[in-house]
Each structure stands twice: as structure tokens, then as C-alpha cells.
C-alpha positions as CSV (number, residue, x, y, z in Angstrom):
1,S,-0.1,-0.1,0.1
2,V,1.2,3.4,-1.2
3,T,0.6,6.4,1.1
4,V,0.8,10.1,-0.2
5,D,1.7,12.6,2.1
6,T,-0.2,15.7,0.8
7,G,1.6,18.0,3.7
8,A,-0.7,21.2,4.2
9,L,-4.3,20.9,4.8
10,G,-6.0,20.6,1.3
11,A,-3.1,20.2,-0.6
12,V,-3.5,17.7,-3.3
13,G,-0.9,15.8,-5.0
14,P,-0.6,16.1,-8.9
15,I,-2.1,12.6,-9.3
16,A,-5.6,13.6,-8.0
17,Y,-5.6,16.2,-11.0
18,V,-5.8,13.3,-13.5
19,V,-9.4,12.9,-13.0
20,V,-10.0,16.7,-13.9
21,T,-9.3,15.7,-18.0
22,V,-11.9,13.0,-17.5
23,V,-14.3,15.3,-16.1
24,I,-13.7,18.0,-18.8
25,W,-14.3,15.3,-21.7
26,A,-17.4,14.1,-19.7
27,A,-18.8,17.5,-19.5
28,L,-17.9,18.5,-22.9
29,R,-18.7,15.2,-24.8
30,C,-21.3,13.7,-22.8
31,G,-23.2,16.4,-21.1
32,R,-24.6,16.9,-17.6
33,M,-25.4,13.3,-16.7
34,G,-22.1,12.0,-18.2
35,M,-20.1,14.3,-16.2
36,S,-22.3,13.7,-12.9
37,A,-21.4,9.9,-13.7
38,V,-17.5,10.7,-13.9
39,V,-17.7,13.1,-10.6
40,L,-19.8,10.3,-8.8
41,I,-17.6,7.5,-9.7
42,S,-14.5,9.7,-8.9
43,G,-15.8,10.7,-5.5
44,L,-16.5,6.7,-4.6
45,I,-13.2,5.8,-5.4
46,A,-11.4,8.9,-3.7
47,A,-13.8,8.5,-0.8
48,A,-13.1,4.4,-0.5
49,S,-8.9,5.0,-1.1
50,T,-9.0,7.8,1.5
51,N,-11.1,5.8,4.0
52,D,-8.3,3.0,3.6
53,G,-5.7,5.5,4.5
54,R,-4.2,5.7,0.5
55,G,-4.5,8.6,-1.9
56,P,-4.1,12.1,-2.2
57,F,-6.7,13.4,0.1
58,V,-5.1,11.4,3.4
59,G,-4.4,13.8,6.2
60,R,-2.8,13.9,9.4
61,R,-6.3,13.7,10.9
62,V,-9.6,12.3,9.6
63,S,-10.9,16.1,9.6
64,E,-8.2,16.9,7.5
65,S,-8.8,14.2,5.0
66,A,-12.7,15.1,5.0
67,V,-12.1,18.7,4.4
68,S,-9.4,17.9,1.6
69,L,-11.9,15.2,-0.4
70,N,-14.8,17.2,0.1
71,S,-13.1,20.4,-1.2
72,F,-11.4,18.7,-4.2
73,L,-14.9,16.9,-5.2
74,I,-16.9,20.6,-5.1
75,V,-14.3,22.0,-7.2
76,L,-14.4,19.0,-9.5
77,G,-18.3,19.2,-9.7
78,L,-18.7,22.9,-10.1
79,T,-15.8,22.6,-12.8
80,G,-17.9,20.1,-14.7
81,L,-21.0,22.1,-14.4
82,M,-19.9,25.3,-15.5
83,L,-18.3,23.5,-18.6
84,V,-21.6,21.9,-19.4
85,G,-23.2,25.1,-19.4
86,L,-20.8,26.9,-21.3
87,E,-20.9,23.9,-24.1
88,E,-24.6,24.0,-23.9
89,A,-24.5,27.9,-24.5
90,R,-21.9,27.5,-27.2
91,R,-24.3,24.9,-29.1
92,Q,-27.4,27.1,-28.8
93,S,-25.8,30.1,-29.9
94,I,-24.7,28.2,-33.0
95,T,-28.0,26.3,-33.9
96,G,-30.3,28.5,-31.8
97,L,-31.6,25.6,-30.2
98,S,-31.2,24.2,-26.8
99,E,-30.4,20.4,-26.1
100,A,-33.9,19.7,-25.1
101,E,-35.2,21.8,-28.6
102,E,-32.9,19.7,-30.6
103,R,-34.5,16.4,-29.2
104,H,-37.9,17.6,-29.8
105,R,-37.2,18.9,-33.5
106,S,-35.3,15.7,-33.9
107,I,-38.6,13.7,-32.8
108,I,-40.8,16.1,-34.8
109,D,-38.9,15.5,-37.8
110,R,-39.2,11.8,-38.1
111,L,-43.1,11.9,-37.7
112,P,-44.9,11.5,-41.0
113,L,-47.0,14.8,-40.1
114,V,-47.4,18.3,-40.7
115,T,-46.5,20.0,-37.6
116,Y,-46.5,23.6,-37.2
117,L,-46.3,26.4,-34.5
118,R,-48.1,29.8,-35.1
119,S,-50.0,32.7,-33.6
120,L,-53.8,32.7,-33.4
121,V,-53.6,36.0,-32.4
122,D,-52.2,37.5,-35.5
123,L,-52.2,35.4,-38.7
124,S,-50.1,37.8,-40.4
125,I,-46.9,36.3,-38.5
126,P,-45.6,33.4,-40.4
127,P,-45.1,30.6,-38.3
128,L,-42.9,30.1,-35.5
129,F,-42.2,26.7,-36.4
130,Q,-42.5,24.4,-39.3
131,S,-41.4,21.0,-39.5
132,R,-39.3,20.2,-42.4
133,Q,-41.6,17.4,-44.3
134,T,-44.3,19.9,-44.7
135,E,-42.8,20.7,-48.2
136,A,-42.6,16.6,-49.0
137,L,-46.3,15.7,-47.4
138,L,-48.0,18.6,-48.9
139,G,-46.0,19.5,-52.0
140,Y,-45.5,23.3,-51.4
141,P,-42.2,24.7,-50.7
142,M,-41.0,25.6,-47.5
143,E,-40.2,29.3,-48.6
144,R,-43.7,29.8,-49.5
145,W,-45.2,28.5,-46.2
146,L,-42.9,31.2,-44.3
147,A,-43.2,34.0,-46.9
148,E,-47.1,33.8,-46.8
149,P,-48.3,33.3,-43.5
150,R,-52.1,33.1,-44.6
151,F,-50.9,30.2,-47.2
152,A,-52.4,27.3,-45.0
153,S,-55.6,28.7,-44.9
154,Q,-55.7,29.1,-48.6
155,L,-55.6,25.3,-48.7
156,V,-58.5,24.6,-46.5
157,H,-61.5,24.1,-49.2
158,P,-63.9,26.9,-49.4
159,D,-66.7,25.0,-47.9
160,D,-64.5,24.1,-44.5
161,R,-63.1,27.8,-44.1
162,E,-65.7,29.3,-41.8
163,I,-65.6,25.7,-39.7
164,N,-61.6,26.3,-39.8
165,A,-61.9,30.0,-38.6
166,D,-64.2,28.7,-35.9
167,L,-61.9,26.0,-34.6
168,N,-59.0,28.5,-34.4
169,A,-61.0,30.9,-32.5
170,R,-62.3,28.3,-30.2
171,S,-58.6,27.4,-29.7
172,L,-57.5,30.6,-28.8
173,V,-60.2,31.3,-26.1
174,E,-59.6,27.8,-24.7
175,D,-56.0,28.4,-24.2
176,F,-56.0,31.6,-22.7
């Protein structure tokens, strides 16, 4: 059994910082869940080895070991969380979508349905979201859907336009 003397309270040997590179990788590659798993596993290994009197967190007293280990794990976790947040912000600035929005869009894009999100209050506003398969399913170019906000209502059969307007008005009242 090898014991590393860390010297002063909170001083951690360089071997402990190897795990930081793994946390950085997990935060940037795997997101919050992957980074959390790495911190958890690292914490369990570090706690077990410190409990056995081995590793970089062993102090002269139990309280020194606990403070050293806890401090390191807090810094490790916060570093990972900050990196995850920065990476999510970077992805969002590039794509304009958060991870949740990307997953939602991915699911919507796989459905053989026309999906859109639009204002029922002001029908002159183009759709806020229009699924990519709209063009393939309905045969009209996406540019037309976005350039002509009332285009969808023009496609409704003239006999059904009053019913369609009534349904839109009822949806507006029920949603608010």
C-alpha cells in the first residue's frame, strides 16, 4: 500500500488532477449526466481510498482528510457544471436551439406529419416553427409557407373555411 503525504491541509498531490481531464471530456462530450457520473465514480473511488488511508486526500487527521476530499470534489463538480453550461450555451448560440429543443425537433422531424406552431392572435405572422417534412407531404415549398403567413388557410376547401376559422377561434379562447 502506497500512501501519499499531502502535506498542508487541502494540498492535493498532482495525481488527483488526472481525473479533471476526464471530467472535462465528459462535460464537453456527454453533457450533464456523463459529467455527473464521472464525478460520482471519482468521488466513490476517492472516498474509499481515503477511508483506507491511501491516496492524495489523506491528511494527518480524519477531519483534514474529509475537508481535503470534499473540497476537491466540490471544485471538480462545479468545474464540470460550468463546462456543461458553457458547452450548452455554445451549442445554443450556434444552432439557436437548446439540447431539449434539438431533441424535440429531431422527434418532430421523424414523424410523417405536418407540424407547425403559429400565432392564432395575429395570422399575419409567419409560423414560428414548421416541420421540415411539410414540403414533402403537401408539395409546396417551405419558402412559400414562411413567406405567406395565410397560405395554409388558402389550402382549406372553401366550404370548410368557416369551420376552420371557428376551430381556431375556439382554440384561442380555450388556450387563454
